[in-house]
C-alpha positions, 0 to 999 in steps of 0.5 A: 124144604126145611134144613133137616130134610136137606141134610137127610136128602144130601146124606142119602144121596151120598150113601147111594153113591158110596153103595153104588161105587162099592158094588161096582168095585166089588168092595169088601163088606167091612170097607163099605160098612166102615165108610158108611159108619164114618159118614153117619158119625160125621152127620151125627156130630154135625147134627148134635152141634147144630140143635137149632137145625136138627132138634132130634139128632138121634132120629136122624141118625136112626133113619140114615142107619136104617136107610144105609142098611136097607140100601146095602141089603137091596144091592148085595149080589147074593141077596135073595128076594122074598118071593117064594112061599112056604120053605123057600120063603122061610129060607129067604127070611132067615137069610134076610135076618142073618144079613141084617145081623151081619150088617149090624154086627159089622157096623157096631163092632168093626169086625165080622161076626164069629 
């Protein structure tokens, strides 16, 4: 295992624990996303200041961001699995698209979408 794999694995483990704790506590989405953003910003800061370990910090940040968003989507109590066909599948796909937009907006703007 190389250093970048260890960093990525450690942060994913932290994100898993944070997500589980947030879901168990019924934590507000904005609090959870703010915590995730703090973790990812700290990881990115470390990666950028240690280029000998992480030559491409942008890639690491992107991978961890997508992981955190997918983790949140998978663990939402109101998540709708895309198992239907036709209209039901379209509705769950639209719901999934909105949830992605919702998470991205919260993450980047620190407020709920209008």
